[in-house]
C-alpha positions as a Python dict, from the first residue, in 0.01 Angstrom:
ca = {
    (1, 'M'): (0, 0, 0),
    (2, 'P'): (256, 250, 116),
    (3, 'S'): (552, 378, -146),
    (4, 'F'): (907, 248, -128),
    (5, 'Q'): (987, 635, -102),
    (6, 'P'): (836, 707, 212),
    (7, 'I'): (925, 362, 388),
    (8, 'R'): (1318, 432, 310),
    (9, 'A'): (1262, 760, 421),
    (10, 'G'): (1123, 636, 775),
    (11, 'I'): (1374, 412, 813),
    (12, 'Y'): (1642, 686, 774),
    (13, 'L'): (1476, 904, 1001),
    (14, 'A'): (1479, 663, 1273),
    (15, 'M'): (1845, 549, 1207),
    (16, 'L'): (1953, 926, 1221),
    (17, 'A'): (1776, 940, 1526),
    (18, 'A'): (1935, 638, 1688),
    (19, 'I'): (2281, 766, 1558),
    (20, 'M'): (2224, 1090, 1755),
    (21, 'L'): (2154, 922, 2103),
    (22, 'A'): (2465, 648, 1990),
    (23, 'I'): (2782, 898, 1923),
    (24, 'S'): (2714, 1178, 2148),
    (25, 'P'): (2911, 1091, 2411),
    (26, 'A'): (3194, 951, 2230),
    (27, 'S'): (3301, 1265, 2060),
    (28, 'A'): (3430, 1437, 2356),
    (29, 'Q'): (3736, 1203, 2246),
    (30, 'F'): (3759, 1514, 1989),
    (31, 'G'): (3762, 1825, 2236),
    (32, 'P'): (3503, 1967, 2436),
    (33, 'G'): (3198, 1723, 2408),
    (34, 'G'): (2855, 1808, 2269),
    (35, 'G'): (2545, 1863, 2402),
    (36, 'G'): (2529, 2244, 2488),
    (37, 'P'): (2664, 2570, 2378),
    (38, 'P'): (2984, 2705, 2497),
    (39, 'G'): (2968, 2840, 2811),
    (40, 'G'): (2706, 2641, 2980),
    (41, 'G'): (2392, 2762, 2769),
    (42, 'P'): (2036, 2596, 2767),
    (43, 'P'): (2065, 2307, 2509),
    (44, 'G'): (1839, 2294, 2257),
    (45, 'G'): (1730, 2467, 1938),
    (46, 'G'): (1577, 2803, 2062),
    (47, 'P'): (1719, 3059, 2314),
    (48, 'G'): (1468, 2878, 2629),
    (49, 'G'): (1638, 2525, 2546),
    (50, 'G'): (1427, 2204, 2517),
    (51, 'G'): (1504, 2090, 2172),
    (52, 'P'): (1741, 1854, 2024),
    (53, 'P'): (2104, 1902, 2120),
    (54, 'P'): (2289, 2052, 1837),
    (55, 'F'): (2427, 1797, 1587),
    (56, 'D'): (2780, 1663, 1697),
    (57, 'A'): (2958, 1498, 1392),
    (58, 'A'): (3291, 1440, 1598),
    (59, 'L'): (3241, 1074, 1594),
    (60, 'M'): (3103, 1033, 1257),
    (61, 'S'): (3346, 1249, 1066),
    (62, 'F'): (3674, 1141, 1226),
    (63, 'A'): (3759, 925, 966),
    (64, 'D'): (3728, 1233, 718),
    (65, 'I'): (3900, 1452, 967),
    (66, 'A'): (4185, 1262, 1024),
    (67, 'W'): (4239, 1127, 661),
    (68, 'A'): (4272, 1546, 493),
    (69, 'A'): (4477, 1606, 846),
    (70, 'V'): (4764, 1341, 735),
    (71, 'N'): (4720, 1499, 355),
    (72, 'F'): (4749, 1815, 477),
    (73, 'A'): (4832, 1887, 804),
    (74, 'V'): (5127, 1655, 874),
    (75, 'S'): (5302, 1633, 555),
    (76, 'A'): (5308, 1259, 566),
    (77, 'R'): (5538, 1118, 250),
    (78, 'A'): (5362, 901, -10),
    (79, 'E'): (5490, 595, 205),
    (80, 'Q'): (5310, 689, 441),
    (81, 'I'): (4997, 785, 273),
    (82, 'D'): (4992, 437, 106),
    (83, 'A'): (5040, 263, 423),
    (84, 'L'): (4755, 428, 581),
    (85, 'K'): (4508, 407, 332),
    (86, 'P'): (4391, 56, 352),
    (87, 'T'): (4243, 79, 678),
    (88, 'F'): (4079, 462, 608),
    (89, 'Q'): (3888, 287, 302),
    (90, 'Q'): (3792, -26, 540),
    (91, 'A'): (3684, 246, 769),
    (92, 'F'): (3464, 429, 510),
    (93, 'D'): (3316, 95, 391),
    (94, 'D'): (3210, 15, 713),
    (95, 'R'): (3022, 373, 779),
    (96, 'K'): (2916, 360, 441),
    (97, 'A'): (2748, 11, 535),
    (98, 'L'): (2550, 115, 812),
    (99, 'P'): (2224, 227, 648),
    (100, 'E'): (2168, -100, 476),
    (101, 'K'): (2275, -288, 839),
    (102, 'M'): (1987, -56, 990),
    (103, 'R'): (1716, -84, 685),
    (104, 'D'): (1705, -439, 722),
    (105, 'G'): (1632, -412, 1114),
    (106, 'G'): (1989, -425, 1263),
    (107, 'D'): (2016, -327, 1638),
    (108, 'P'): (2107, 32, 1648),
    (109, 'S'): (2393, -15, 1875),
    (110, 'V'): (2588, -104, 1586),
    (111, 'I'): (2666, 259, 1479),
    (112, 'K'): (2841, 326, 1790),
    (113, 'T'): (3031, 29, 1781),
    (114, 'T'): (3148, 9, 1435),
    (115, 'L'): (3236, 403, 1459),
    (116, 'E'): (3435, 344, 1755),
    (117, 'N'): (3599, 64, 1632),
    (118, 'S'): (3676, 203, 1297),
    (119, 'Q'): (3806, 510, 1526),
    (120, 'E'): (4021, 304, 1733),
    (121, 'Q'): (4174, 114, 1421),
    (122, 'I'): (4242, 425, 1256),
    (123, 'Q'): (4400, 568, 1579),
    (124, 'A'): (4641, 228, 1616),
    (125, 'K'): (4771, 274, 1244),
    (126, 'L'): (4825, 625, 1310),
    (127, 'K'): (5057, 569, 1602),
    (128, 'E'): (5224, 292, 1369),
    (129, 'V'): (5297, 474, 1090),
    (130, 'L'): (5339, 845, 1127),
    (131, 'D'): (5634, 976, 1372),
    (132, 'G'): (5557, 1163, 1721),
    (133, 'D'): (5572, 1477, 1564),
    (134, 'Q'): (5311, 1406, 1303),
    (135, 'N'): (5087, 1245, 1572),
    (136, 'A'): (5141, 1566, 1798),
    (137, 'K'): (5014, 1777, 1501),
    (138, 'L'): (4739, 1570, 1410),
    (139, 'A'): (4606, 1545, 1764),
    (140, 'Q'): (4624, 1924, 1780),
    (141, 'W'): (4450, 1980, 1478),
    (142, 'Q'): (4155, 1748, 1580),
    (143, 'K'): (4103, 1890, 1887),
    (144, 'D'): (4109, 2303, 1782),
    (145, 'L'): (3868, 2166, 1474),
    (146, 'A'): (3671, 2025, 1722),
    (147, 'A'): (3642, 2336, 1970),
    (148, 'K'): (3484, 2456, 1642),
    (149, 'L'): (3227, 2240, 1539),
    (150, 'N'): (3139, 2233, 1908),
    (151, 'Q'): (3075, 2625, 1897),
    (152, 'R'): (2890, 2577, 1561),
    (153, 'G'): (3197, 2705, 1355),
    (154, 'D'): (3021, 2795, 1063),
    (155, 'G'): (2758, 3016, 1192),
    (156, 'E'): (2485, 2751, 1149),
    (157, 'R'): (2251, 2593, 1367),
    (158, 'R'): (2228, 2225, 1287),
    (159, 'G'): (2013, 1911, 1344),
    (160, 'P'): (2051, 1540, 1206),
    (161, 'G'): (2153, 1506, 900),
    (162, 'Q'): (2267, 1875, 848),
    (163, 'E'): (2624, 1886, 737),
    (164, 'P'): (2839, 2161, 885),
    (165, 'A'): (3033, 2364, 628),
    (166, 'L'): (3326, 2353, 839),
    (167, 'T'): (3407, 1999, 787),
    (168, 'Y'): (3302, 1985, 399),
    (169, 'L'): (3670, 1971, 263),
    (170, 'D'): (3748, 1677, 474),
    (171, 'R'): (3441, 1465, 378),
    (172, 'T'): (3477, 1561, 3),
    (173, 'W'): (3829, 1464, -6),
    (174, 'S'): (3784, 1090, 166),
    (175, 'Q'): (3535, 1042, -97),
    (176, 'L'): (3799, 1130, -355),
    (177, 'A'): (3983, 871, -214),
    (178, 'F'): (3778, 625, -106),
    (179, 'L'): (3408, 636, -282),
    (180, 'V'): (3447, 799, -630),
    (181, 'A'): (3838, 671, -699),
    (182, 'A'): (3916, 985, -843),
    (183, 'T'): (4193, 925, -1132),
    (184, 'V'): (4539, 1055, -1164),
    (185, 'D'): (4432, 1382, -1398),
    (186, 'E'): (4152, 1472, -1162),
    (187, 'M'): (4323, 1450, -834),
    (188, 'A'): (4616, 1665, -1026),
    (189, 'Q'): (4347, 1928, -1087),
    (190, 'L'): (4185, 1895, -762),
    (191, 'T'): (4462, 1882, -498),
    (192, 'P'): (4610, 2240, -527),
    (193, 'V'): (4268, 2370, -449),
    (194, 'Y'): (4230, 2179, -173),
    (195, 'T'): (4580, 2281, -73),
    (196, 'Q'): (4439, 2637, -112),
    (197, 'A'): (4173, 2562, 77),
    (198, 'W'): (4307, 2388, 357),
    (199, 'T'): (4499, 2667, 403),
    (200, 'D'): (4250, 2937, 393),
    (201, 'R'): (4015, 2742, 632),
    (202, 'V'): (4338, 2743, 903),
    (203, 'A'): (4308, 3131, 859),
    (204, 'A'): (3937, 3142, 927),
    (205, 'L'): (3972, 2904, 1210),
    (206, 'A'): (4203, 3173, 1358),
    (207, 'T'): (3938, 3474, 1375),
    (208, 'D'): (3718, 3464, 1677),
    (209, 'D'): (3496, 3701, 1512),
    (210, 'E'): (3198, 3409, 1416),
    (211, 'D'): (3057, 3628, 1106),
    (212, 'D'): (3411, 3699, 927),
    (213, 'R'): (3449, 3305, 974),
    (214, 'T'): (3147, 3206, 874),
    (215, 'T'): (3149, 3390, 547),
    (216, 'K'): (3509, 3239, 506),
    (217, 'V'): (3408, 2918, 571),
    (218, 'K'): (3103, 2931, 328),
    (219, 'A'): (3350, 3070, 66),
    (220, 'I'): (3578, 2811, 89),
    (221, 'K'): (3288, 2531, -13),
    (222, 'Q'): (3168, 2742, -265),
    (223, 'T'): (3509, 2715, -405),
    (224, 'L'): (3547, 2302, -406),
    (225, 'E'): (3220, 2266, -485),
    (226, 'A'): (3254, 2423, -843),
    (227, 'K'): (3582, 2267, -868),
    (228, 'L'): (3426, 1933, -818),
    (229, 'K'): (3162, 2023, -1043),
    (230, 'A'): (3380, 2128, -1315),
    (231, 'V'): (3682, 1819, -1311),
    (232, 'L'): (3457, 1507, -1215),
    (233, 'T'): (3184, 1322, -1390),
    (234, 'D'): (2829, 1373, -1289),
    (235, 'D'): (2792, 1068, -1162),
    (236, 'Q'): (3098, 1084, -940),
    (237, 'V'): (2922, 1438, -818),
    (238, 'K'): (2602, 1295, -769),
    (239, 'Q'): (2797, 1020, -552),
    (240, 'M'): (2943, 1300, -359),
    (241, 'Q'): (2630, 1444, -245),
    (242, 'R'): (2488, 1148, -95),
    (243, 'P'): (2549, 1196, 275),
    (244, 'A'): (2674, 978, 498),
    (245, 'F'): (2374, 870, 657),
    (246, 'G'): (2064, 916, 487),
    (247, 'P'): (1872, 854, 159),
    (248, 'P'): (2049, 900, -148),
    (249, 'P'): (1990, 1217, -395),
    (250, 'R'): (1709, 1147, -634),
}
């Protein structure tokens, strides 16, 4: 009888393929749509095309990117963050539950539906809670970041299951709030580092030199990884290492 690990790996690989097919059209909401490289070059993994399209994380990462932007890009007040948090928590929980639904033989279309519903709920809550200037800043930030993601803004070719370093900050910041329930003391140690990382990433995104941007983005990720390991428990770190879609770390 096959072992559990290969069976689980096969389920997750099939699920990842379904995710890539499901979310690509919706990702255009973040900016220039995914599919091929900028400028109309051939899609695929190699110079001649024909391979799978580059991984477009826009819809899957919408909640993470929006949550980080609320905290760092639009100067949301404490009461605004408190009002928004339950909606983001629900979106995070719904996304986290998708692998289990797929493991139990769920319809792959539930992936796209779940992610799009979460995005709609978050957008509605943002419009309700944030003022006009804040929502405008948020929309512009999402557009700018998406443009870099679609340009492979961290300089790396990616496929399903490979996270762009460019959004490591967003993913881990949301995990601190919605996955590992970081304590007040832990957040007091981590927030200044994330604040500086946000500033550094804005500066990195402003450069048109892809090699320079790649170096800076990777350095930001390494700094955050080191600080998370220094502040959080081993169990918290292990939880955060689990990808949004895929088997848990061993």
